[in-house]
C-alpha positions as CSV (number, residue, x, y, z in Angstrom):
1,M,-22.8,-2.0,-4.7
2,K,-24.6,-5.2,-3.9
3,D,-27.5,-5.0,-1.4
4,I,-26.1,-5.4,2.1
5,T,-28.8,-6.5,4.6
6,I,-27.8,-6.7,8.3
7,S,-31.0,-6.3,10.2
8,E,-34.1,-4.1,10.5
9,D,-32.4,-1.7,12.8
10,I,-28.8,-1.9,11.6
11,I,-28.1,-0.4,8.2
12,Y,-25.0,-0.7,6.1
13,I,-23.8,2.8,5.0
14,G,-20.3,2.0,3.7
15,A,-19.0,2.1,0.1
16,D,-17.0,0.1,-2.5
17,D,-13.9,1.6,-4.0
18,K,-13.3,0.1,-7.4
19,T,-10.8,2.7,-8.7
20,I,-8.1,2.3,-6.0
21,D,-5.0,0.6,-7.2
22,L,-2.9,0.4,-4.0
23,F,-4.5,0.0,-0.6
24,E,-2.3,1.9,2.0
25,S,-0.2,2.9,-1.0
26,Q,1.4,-0.6,-1.1
27,Y,-1.0,-3.5,-1.4
28,E,-2.4,-4.3,-4.9
29,V,-6.2,-4.6,-4.8
30,P,-7.3,-5.7,-8.3
31,N,-10.8,-6.2,-7.2
32,G,-11.0,-2.9,-5.2
33,M,-11.7,-2.3,-1.6
34,S,-14.7,-1.9,0.7
35,Y,-14.9,0.7,3.5
36,N,-17.6,-0.4,5.9
37,S,-19.6,1.8,8.2
38,Y,-22.9,1.0,10.0
39,L,-25.9,2.9,11.3
40,I,-27.8,1.5,14.3
41,K,-31.3,3.1,14.6
42,D,-32.9,3.1,18.0
43,E,-34.1,5.6,20.6
44,K,-30.7,7.0,20.0
45,N,-29.0,6.7,16.6
46,L,-25.4,5.5,16.5
47,V,-22.8,5.3,13.7
48,M,-20.1,2.7,13.8
49,D,-17.1,4.4,12.2
50,T,-16.8,6.6,9.2
51,I,-14.9,5.8,6.0
52,D,-12.0,6.8,3.7
53,R,-11.9,10.2,2.1
54,R,-12.1,8.6,-1.3
55,K,-15.8,7.7,-0.7
56,T,-16.9,10.6,1.5
57,D,-19.7,11.8,-0.7
58,E,-21.2,8.3,-1.1
59,W,-21.0,7.7,2.6
60,V,-22.7,11.0,3.5
61,H,-25.5,10.1,1.0
62,N,-25.9,6.6,2.5
63,L,-26.0,8.1,6.0
64,E,-28.6,10.7,5.1
65,V,-30.8,8.1,3.5
66,G,-30.5,5.8,6.5
67,L,-31.3,8.7,9.0
68,N,-34.3,9.9,7.0
69,G,-34.1,13.3,8.6
70,Q,-33.0,12.2,12.1
71,N,-29.8,13.1,13.9
72,V,-26.8,11.1,14.9
73,D,-26.5,10.9,18.7
74,Y,-23.3,8.8,19.0
75,L,-20.3,7.9,16.9
76,V,-18.2,4.9,17.9
77,V,-14.6,5.1,16.7
78,S,-13.1,1.6,16.6
79,H,-9.9,2.5,14.9
80,M,-8.3,5.9,14.1
81,E,-6.6,4.9,10.8
82,P,-7.7,7.4,8.1
83,D,-9.4,4.8,5.9
84,H,-12.0,4.5,8.7
85,A,-11.7,7.8,10.6
86,Y,-11.3,10.4,7.9
87,N,-14.8,11.8,8.3
88,I,-14.9,12.2,12.0
89,G,-14.5,15.9,11.8
90,L,-17.1,16.2,9.1
91,L,-19.6,14.2,11.2
92,A,-18.8,16.2,14.4
93,E,-19.5,19.4,12.5
94,K,-22.7,18.2,10.9
95,F,-24.1,17.0,14.2
96,P,-22.8,19.3,17.0
97,N,-24.6,17.5,19.8
98,M,-23.3,14.1,18.8
99,K,-21.2,12.3,21.4
100,I,-18.0,10.5,20.3
101,I,-17.1,7.2,21.9
102,G,-13.5,5.9,22.1
103,N,-10.9,4.9,24.6
104,D,-8.0,7.0,26.0
105,K,-5.7,6.2,23.1
106,T,-8.4,7.0,20.6
107,F,-8.7,10.6,21.8
108,T,-5.0,11.1,22.0
109,M,-4.8,10.2,18.3
110,M,-8.0,12.1,17.4
111,N,-6.4,15.3,18.6
112,Q,-3.5,14.6,16.2
113,F,-5.8,14.3,13.2
114,F,-8.6,16.8,14.0
115,D,-9.4,20.0,15.7
116,I,-12.9,19.3,17.0
117,P,-14.5,22.1,19.0
118,N,-15.4,21.2,22.6
119,L,-14.2,17.6,22.2
120,D,-13.6,17.2,25.9
121,E,-17.3,17.9,26.5
122,R,-18.4,15.6,23.7
123,K,-16.2,12.6,24.2
124,I,-17.2,9.5,26.1
125,V,-14.1,7.5,27.2
126,V,-14.8,3.8,27.5
127,K,-12.7,1.0,28.9
128,E,-12.8,-2.8,28.8
129,G,-16.3,-4.2,29.3
130,D,-18.1,-0.8,29.5
131,K,-21.6,-0.8,28.0
132,L,-23.9,1.7,26.3
133,K,-27.7,1.3,26.0
134,I,-29.3,3.2,23.2
135,G,-32.8,1.8,23.4
136,K,-33.4,-1.9,22.8
137,H,-29.7,-2.2,21.7
138,T,-26.9,-2.5,24.1
139,L,-23.2,-2.2,23.1
140,Q,-20.3,-3.6,25.0
141,F,-16.8,-2.3,24.3
142,I,-13.9,-4.7,24.1
143,M,-10.3,-3.5,23.9
144,A,-8.2,-5.0,21.1
145,P,-4.8,-3.1,21.3
146,M,-2.4,-3.7,18.5
147,V,-4.9,-5.4,16.2
148,H,-3.3,-3.5,14.6
149,W,-3.0,-0.1,16.2
150,P,-2.8,0.5,20.0
151,E,-6.2,2.2,20.2
152,V,-8.2,-0.5,18.4
153,M,-11.4,-1.7,20.1
154,V,-14.3,-3.9,18.9
155,T,-17.9,-3.6,19.9
156,Y,-20.4,-6.4,20.7
157,E,-24.1,-5.6,20.2
158,E,-25.9,-7.8,22.8
159,T,-29.4,-7.7,21.4
160,E,-28.7,-9.0,17.9
161,K,-25.4,-10.7,18.9
162,I,-23.3,-8.9,16.4
163,L,-19.5,-8.3,16.7
164,F,-18.3,-5.2,15.0
165,S,-14.7,-6.4,14.6
166,A,-12.7,-3.4,13.4
167,D,-10.0,-4.6,11.0
168,G,-10.4,-8.2,12.3
169,F,-11.9,-10.6,9.8
170,G,-11.4,-8.1,7.0
171,K,-10.3,-8.8,3.4
172,F,-9.2,-7.1,0.3
173,G,-11.8,-6.6,-2.5
174,A,-15.0,-4.8,-3.1
175,L,-18.2,-6.3,-1.6
176,D,-19.4,-7.3,-5.0
177,A,-16.2,-9.1,-6.0
178,E,-16.9,-12.7,-6.8
179,E,-13.9,-14.3,-5.2
180,D,-13.0,-16.8,-2.4
181,W,-13.0,-15.2,1.0
182,A,-10.0,-17.1,2.4
183,C,-7.5,-16.1,-0.3
184,E,-7.8,-12.3,0.0
185,A,-8.6,-12.5,3.7
186,R,-5.4,-14.4,4.2
187,R,-3.3,-11.9,2.2
188,Y,-5.0,-9.1,4.1
189,Y,-4.4,-10.7,7.5
190,F,-0.7,-11.5,7.2
191,N,0.2,-8.2,5.6
192,I,-2.0,-6.0,7.8
193,C,-2.2,-7.8,11.2
194,G,0.4,-10.6,10.8
195,K,2.9,-9.2,13.2
196,Y,0.4,-9.2,16.0
197,G,-0.5,-12.8,16.4
198,A,-0.4,-12.8,20.2
199,Q,-2.7,-9.8,20.3
200,V,-5.2,-11.5,17.9
201,Q,-5.1,-14.6,20.1
202,S,-6.0,-12.4,23.1
203,L,-9.0,-10.9,21.2
204,L,-10.1,-14.4,20.0
205,K,-10.2,-15.5,23.7
206,K,-12.4,-12.6,24.6
207,A,-14.6,-13.3,21.6
208,S,-15.0,-16.9,22.6
209,T,-17.0,-15.8,25.7
210,L,-19.6,-14.1,23.5
211,D,-22.6,-15.5,21.7
212,I,-21.8,-14.2,18.2
213,K,-24.3,-14.6,15.4
214,M,-22.8,-12.2,12.9
215,I,-19.4,-10.4,12.3
216,C,-19.3,-7.0,10.8
217,P,-15.7,-6.0,9.9
218,L,-14.5,-2.6,8.6
219,H,-13.4,-4.2,5.3
220,G,-14.9,-7.1,3.4
221,P,-18.2,-8.9,3.6
222,I,-20.5,-9.3,6.6
223,L,-20.0,-12.8,7.9
224,K,-23.3,-14.5,8.8
225,D,-22.9,-18.2,8.3
226,N,-20.4,-20.9,9.4
227,L,-18.6,-18.4,11.7
228,E,-16.5,-21.3,13.1
229,Y,-14.8,-21.5,9.7
230,Y,-13.7,-17.8,9.8
231,I,-12.7,-17.9,13.5
232,G,-10.8,-21.1,12.9
233,K,-8.8,-19.5,10.1
234,Y,-7.9,-16.6,12.4
235,D,-6.9,-19.0,15.1
236,I,-4.5,-20.9,12.8
237,W,-3.1,-17.7,11.3
238,S,-2.5,-15.9,14.6
239,K,-0.8,-19.0,16.1
240,Y,1.6,-18.9,13.1
241,E,0.7,-22.5,12.3
242,P,0.9,-23.8,8.7
243,E,-2.6,-23.8,7.2
244,D,-1.8,-26.3,4.4
245,E,0.7,-29.0,3.7
246,G,2.8,-27.8,0.8
247,I,6.1,-26.4,-0.4
248,F,6.5,-22.7,-1.4
249,I,9.4,-21.9,-3.7
250,A,10.3,-18.2,-3.8
251,Y,13.1,-17.2,-6.2
252,A,14.9,-14.0,-7.1
253,S,16.8,-14.4,-10.4
254,I,18.8,-11.7,-12.3
255,H,19.5,-13.3,-15.7
256,G,17.3,-16.4,-15.6
257,N,19.6,-19.1,-14.4
258,T,18.2,-19.1,-10.8
259,E,14.7,-19.1,-12.3
260,S,15.5,-22.1,-14.4
261,A,16.8,-24.0,-11.4
262,A,13.7,-23.0,-9.4
263,K,11.4,-24.4,-12.2
264,E,13.5,-27.6,-12.4
265,L,13.2,-28.0,-8.6
266,E,9.4,-27.5,-8.9
267,E,9.2,-30.4,-11.4
268,M,11.5,-32.6,-9.3
269,L,9.2,-32.1,-6.3
270,K,6.1,-32.8,-8.3
271,K,7.5,-36.0,-9.8
272,K,8.6,-37.2,-6.3
273,G,5.0,-36.9,-5.1
274,A,4.8,-33.5,-3.5
275,K,1.2,-32.8,-2.5
276,K,1.3,-29.1,-3.4
277,V,4.1,-26.9,-4.8
278,A,3.6,-23.2,-5.2
279,I,6.2,-21.0,-6.9
280,T,6.7,-17.2,-7.2
281,D,9.1,-14.9,-9.0
282,L,9.9,-12.2,-6.4
283,S,11.0,-9.8,-9.1
284,R,7.7,-9.8,-10.9
285,D,4.9,-11.3,-8.8
286,D,2.9,-9.6,-6.0
287,M,5.3,-9.5,-3.1
288,H,2.5,-9.4,-0.6
289,E,0.9,-12.5,-2.1
290,A,4.3,-14.2,-1.6
291,V,4.2,-13.2,2.1
292,E,0.7,-14.8,2.2
293,D,2.0,-18.1,0.7
294,A,5.0,-18.2,3.0
295,F,2.7,-18.3,5.9
296,R,0.2,-20.6,4.3
297,Y,2.4,-23.6,3.7
298,D,4.5,-25.7,6.1
299,R,7.8,-25.6,4.0
300,M,9.6,-23.0,2.0
301,I,12.6,-23.0,-0.3
302,L,14.4,-19.7,-1.0
303,M,16.5,-19.4,-4.1
304,A,18.4,-16.2,-4.9
305,S,21.3,-14.8,-6.9
306,S,24.2,-13.1,-5.2
307,Y,24.4,-9.4,-5.7
308,N,27.1,-6.9,-4.7
309,M,28.5,-9.4,-2.2
310,G,25.1,-9.7,-0.7
311,I,21.7,-10.9,-2.0
312,F,19.6,-9.9,-5.0
313,T,17.3,-7.1,-3.9
314,P,13.8,-8.7,-4.4
315,M,14.8,-11.6,-2.0
316,E,16.2,-9.1,0.5
317,Q,12.9,-7.2,0.4
318,F,10.9,-10.4,0.8
319,L,13.0,-11.5,3.9
320,N,12.5,-8.1,5.4
321,H,8.7,-8.5,5.0
322,L,8.8,-11.9,6.7
323,I,10.9,-10.5,9.6
324,S,8.5,-7.6,10.0
325,K,5.4,-9.9,10.0
326,N,6.9,-12.2,12.6
327,Y,7.4,-15.2,10.4
328,Q,8.1,-18.4,12.4
329,N,7.6,-22.1,12.9
330,R,8.6,-23.3,9.5
331,K,11.2,-25.5,7.7
332,V,13.2,-23.7,5.0
333,G,15.6,-24.8,2.3
334,I,18.2,-22.5,0.7
335,V,19.6,-22.4,-2.8
336,E,22.2,-19.8,-3.6
337,N,23.7,-18.8,-7.0
338,G,26.9,-16.9,-7.7
339,T,29.5,-16.8,-10.5
340,W,32.6,-16.1,-8.5
341,A,31.8,-15.6,-4.8
342,P,28.3,-16.8,-3.9
343,S,27.0,-14.8,-1.0
344,S,23.2,-15.0,-1.1
345,G,23.0,-18.2,1.0
346,R,24.9,-16.5,3.9
347,C,22.5,-13.5,3.7
348,I,19.4,-15.7,3.7
349,K,20.7,-17.6,6.8
350,E,21.4,-14.4,8.6
351,A,17.8,-13.2,7.9
352,L,16.3,-16.5,9.0
353,G,18.3,-16.2,12.2
354,K,16.2,-13.2,13.1
355,M,13.0,-15.3,12.9
356,K,11.6,-17.7,15.6
357,N,11.7,-21.5,15.4
358,I,13.0,-21.8,11.8
359,E,14.6,-25.1,10.9
360,V,17.0,-24.8,7.9
361,Y,17.4,-27.9,5.7
362,E,21.0,-28.9,5.3
363,P,23.1,-28.7,3.3
364,M,22.5,-25.5,1.4
365,V,22.7,-25.9,-2.3
366,T,25.2,-23.7,-4.2
367,I,24.9,-23.1,-8.0
368,K,27.8,-21.6,-9.8
369,S,26.2,-19.6,-12.6
370,R,24.0,-22.4,-13.9
371,L,23.0,-25.9,-13.0
372,N,25.5,-28.6,-13.8
373,D,25.5,-32.3,-12.9
374,E,26.9,-31.7,-9.4
375,S,24.5,-28.9,-8.4
376,R,21.6,-30.7,-10.0
377,K,22.4,-33.7,-7.8
378,S,22.5,-31.4,-4.8
379,L,19.1,-30.0,-5.8
380,E,17.7,-33.5,-6.1
381,E,19.0,-34.3,-2.6
382,L,17.3,-31.1,-1.2
383,A,14.1,-32.2,-2.8
384,D,14.3,-35.6,-1.1
385,T,15.1,-34.0,2.2
386,V,12.1,-31.6,2.0
387,L,9.8,-34.4,1.1
388,K,10.8,-36.7,4.0
């Protein structure tokens, strides 16, 4: 774990998890995951969230070192998802006089996860704008429902001007991973919070009224410099606006002929001057990175084999992911392949019809088994149309 310095009074007590393979049992995390938790030391000691069960022992050790024999007076629960809330029961038992701070929805969920003795006497229910003074530090609680659970709230520490942002501004990867923030933060955002752009916009508007000097998320690095950059990314992402000019080709090929057509289209676009072309094999590449790229670029081309009078399964899964993440505001081209009754194009169109503000390039390209002179000409025309 790299040294994490926040301030003299605010201590990082989280942990890196470098042995996890799938976050939330579905997202590949080749560089691990961080579970962030914070201790604020003052006249009263306050903990900002616990962490996942996978790192309980390390978290307890970090907490004890930070406390140096003192007690915990308050626990703030930003989010009840178990990767942040697993150790609430342990902490409540360890410090029986500790008060637990959350909103109404927090405690409804807490009773589903834990049996905490005398919880009604120990809980402090907060609502929008409520404040807690623990000495020289004052915390203001800001509700952030559906970013990305209904009980989520963030906390602004007024003295040091720190926003404890829950899952907002998080990213995949351990804290000591040497990697670009935007790439894994983007994949994290669209797969974890992508459906809730309107709610993220609401939170950003609230945050714009605060003087924020530092952002402390529950996953990923503490953000201290150039906060306009990170907030700007979240503004673009949550508005469902393209981040970059480019063409994303996503293909699902059974025996390789659709794959060959996809790679030929990629070369066509590059030769015709496309600024950026990204391509992914939906059967083999990371599906959630494909979701990220679909949101990142302003244009997309979907290419799929027909299968059982429908569409080849990886493309069907990809489209379902886009629907569930509220994909919108894009231009999309379609290339279908089929030997006797091509059906994938119809299925893609039906799926796109469930999304908002999608413009489909016409006409759709149909390949019969493999590219020939006629379908190659159609593919060339599609390339020209996409580049106009």
